[in-house]
Kinemage of the C-alpha trace (Angstrom):
@kinemage 1
@onewidth
@group {chain A} dominant
@subgroup {mainchain}
@vectorlist {calphas} color= white
{ca leu a 1} P -35.934 37.665 55.959
{ca ala a 2} L -35.898 34.325 54.102
{ca thr a 3} L -35.610 36.045 50.791
{ca glu a 4} L -32.204 37.485 51.572
{ca arg a 5} L -31.013 34.249 52.806
{ca arg a 6} L -32.325 32.503 49.615
{ca ala a 7} L -30.832 35.073 47.440
{ca arg a 8} L -27.420 34.625 49.095
{ca glu a 9} L -27.773 30.803 48.705
{ca trp a 10} L -28.822 31.216 45.238
{ca gln a 11} L -25.797 33.496 44.521
{ca glu a 12} L -23.440 30.914 46.108
{ca tyr a 13} L -25.020 28.162 43.958
{ca glu a 14} L -24.553 30.073 40.781
{ca his a 15} L -20.889 30.929 41.824
{ca leu a 16} L -20.306 27.258 42.364
{ca ile a 17} L -21.923 26.313 39.024
{ca ala a 18} L -19.927 28.997 37.187
{ca glu a 19} L -16.667 27.614 38.728
{ca lys a 20} L -17.638 23.989 37.713
{ca glu a 21} L -18.423 25.021 34.203
{ca ala a 22} L -15.065 27.073 33.980
{ca leu a 23} L -13.160 24.058 35.199
{ca arg a 24} L -14.891 21.880 32.745
{ca ala a 25} L -14.355 24.160 29.896
{ca arg a 26} L -10.633 24.410 30.848
{ca leu a 27} L -10.329 20.650 30.978
{ca glu a 28} L -12.032 20.173 27.673
{ca ala a 29} L -9.612 22.857 26.092
{ca glu a 30} L -6.531 20.983 27.498
{ca gln a 31} L -7.873 17.654 26.173
{ca arg a 32} L -8.465 19.172 22.820
{ca leu a 33} L -4.908 20.589 22.687
{ca glu a 34} L -3.529 17.233 23.782
{ca glu a 35} L -5.502 15.501 21.192
{ca glu a 36} L -4.286 17.932 18.405
{ca gln a 37} L -0.703 17.513 19.574
{ca arg a 38} L -1.051 13.704 19.577
{ca gln a 39} L -2.482 13.898 16.083
{ca arg a 40} L 0.306 16.096 14.784
{ca glu a 41} L 2.941 13.686 16.232
{ca glu a 42} L 1.213 10.745 14.584
{ca ile a 43} L 1.100 12.504 11.142
{ca ala a 44} L 4.748 13.305 11.579
{ca arg a 45} L 5.532 9.738 12.470
{ca leu a 46} L 3.574 8.372 9.512
{ca arg a 47} L 5.232 10.779 7.112
{ca gln a 48} L 8.654 9.752 8.427
{ca glu a 49} L 7.728 5.994 7.842
{ca gln a 50} L 6.525 6.614 4.369
{ca val a 51} L 9.885 8.043 3.215
{ca his a 52} L 11.200 5.704 0.418
{ca lys a 53} L 14.278 3.693 1.148
{ca ala a 54} L 16.182 2.150 -1.610
{ca gln a 55} L 16.383 -1.525 -1.759
{ca pro a 56} L 19.464 -3.470 -3.138
{ca ile a 57} L 19.154 -5.477 -6.356
{ca arg a 58} L 18.896 -8.990 -5.471
{ca gln a 59} L 21.267 -11.505 -7.009
{ca tyr a 60} L 19.645 -14.783 -8.151
{ca lys a 61} L 21.109 -17.826 -9.794
{ca pro a 62} L 20.902 -17.771 -13.590
{ca val a 63} L 18.147 -19.842 -15.100
{ca ala a 64} L 19.442 -22.667 -17.361
{ca val a 65} L 17.011 -23.271 -20.246
{ca lys a 66} L 17.147 -26.807 -21.568
{ca lys a 67} L 15.058 -28.671 -24.242
{ca ser a 68} L 12.337 -30.826 -23.052
{ca glu a 69} L 12.514 -34.544 -23.515
{ca val a 70} L 8.760 -35.124 -23.776
{ca pro a 71} L 7.504 -35.949 -27.405
{ca leu a 72} L 5.168 -33.254 -28.952
{ca thr a 73} L 1.329 -33.880 -28.797
{ca val a 74} L -0.252 -35.175 -31.982
{ca pro a 75} L -3.306 -32.896 -32.676
{ca glu a 76} L -6.682 -34.519 -33.165
{ca ser a 77} L -9.971 -32.904 -34.049
{ca pro a 78} L -12.566 -33.033 -31.249
{ca asn a 79} L -15.611 -35.145 -31.646
{ca phe a 80} L -18.268 -32.840 -30.016
{ca ser a 81} L -21.151 -33.910 -32.082
{ca lys a 82} L -22.799 -37.426 -32.399
{ca arg a 83} L -23.514 -36.732 -35.938
{ca phe a 84} L -20.050 -37.356 -37.137
{ca arg a 85} L -19.497 -40.701 -35.245
């Protein structure tokens, strides 16, 4: 009968779909584990880079302070208003 054949075909189809779903789930789980591992490695690398390393004290030429030769400015009151001109 056609119903037995169709039932067998349907069973094969369901079996194929179940295999594909299992494969997809396994691949997703592997990708998730790889991503988690990559993130752990990235965090470990960033933490290693953030470790403080002491820098030596730099030596510069001493600054020689000398007196300016420019004369001092003579202060004047500003004339902002026209009333006082």
